[in-house]
C-alpha positions in Angstrom: 65.1 123.0 62.5 63.2 120.8 60.1 63.1 121.0 56.3 60.4 120.1 53.9 60.3 119.6 50.1 59.2 122.3 47.8 56.8 119.7 46.3 55.5 119.0 49.8 55.3 115.2 49.3 58.1 114.3 51.8 58.3 114.1 55.6 60.2 116.9 57.4 63.9 116.1 58.0 66.7 117.6 60.0 69.7 119.4 58.6 72.1 116.3 58.5 69.5 114.2 56.6 68.8 116.9 54.0 72.5 117.7 53.6 73.3 114.0 52.8 70.2 113.4 50.6 70.5 116.5 48.4 67.2 116.4 46.5 64.0 115.2 48.2 62.7 111.8 47.1 59.8 113.6 45.3 62.3 115.6 43.2 61.8 118.8 45.2 64.3 121.0 46.9 64.5 121.1 50.7 63.5 124.4 52.3 63.2 125.3 56.0 59.7 124.8 57.5 60.0 128.4 58.8 62.6 131.2 58.6 64.1 132.4 61.9 63.3 136.0 62.8 65.6 138.4 64.6 64.2 141.3 66.6 65.4 144.9 65.9 67.5 144.7 69.1 69.1 141.4 68.0 69.9 142.9 64.7 71.5 146.0 66.3 73.7 143.6 68.4 74.6 141.7 65.3 75.9 144.9 63.7 78.7 144.8 66.3 79.9 141.3 65.5 82.8 140.3 63.4 82.0 138.7 60.1 82.7 135.2 61.3 80.6 135.7 64.4 77.7 137.2 62.4 77.7 134.2 60.0 77.7 131.8 62.9 74.7 133.7 64.5 72.7 133.6 61.3 73.5 130.0 60.3 73.2 128.4 63.7 69.3 128.2 63.7 69.4 126.4 60.3 71.7 123.7 61.5 69.6 123.0 64.6 72.4 121.7 66.8 73.3 118.9 64.4 76.9 120.2 64.0 78.6 120.9 67.3 78.9 124.6 68.0 82.8 124.5 68.1 82.9 122.8 64.7 80.3 125.1 63.2 82.3 128.1 64.3 85.4 126.6 62.7 83.6 126.0 59.4 
């Protein structure tokens, strides 16, 4: 997933870059270019997950594979 500045004067960056940068160079906050959507059936399936598995399922799209899955699950 890519992130853009709320002031829209920066290039889009990946999760690792925005995490390390903090604020965008233009002073804006980084936000995702889009929000992931879950279908009703996906949400029903999520209701059966443990809290840790649910958090992983929701956070995973925002990280965009920049943290290995095993590490992200441990976090």
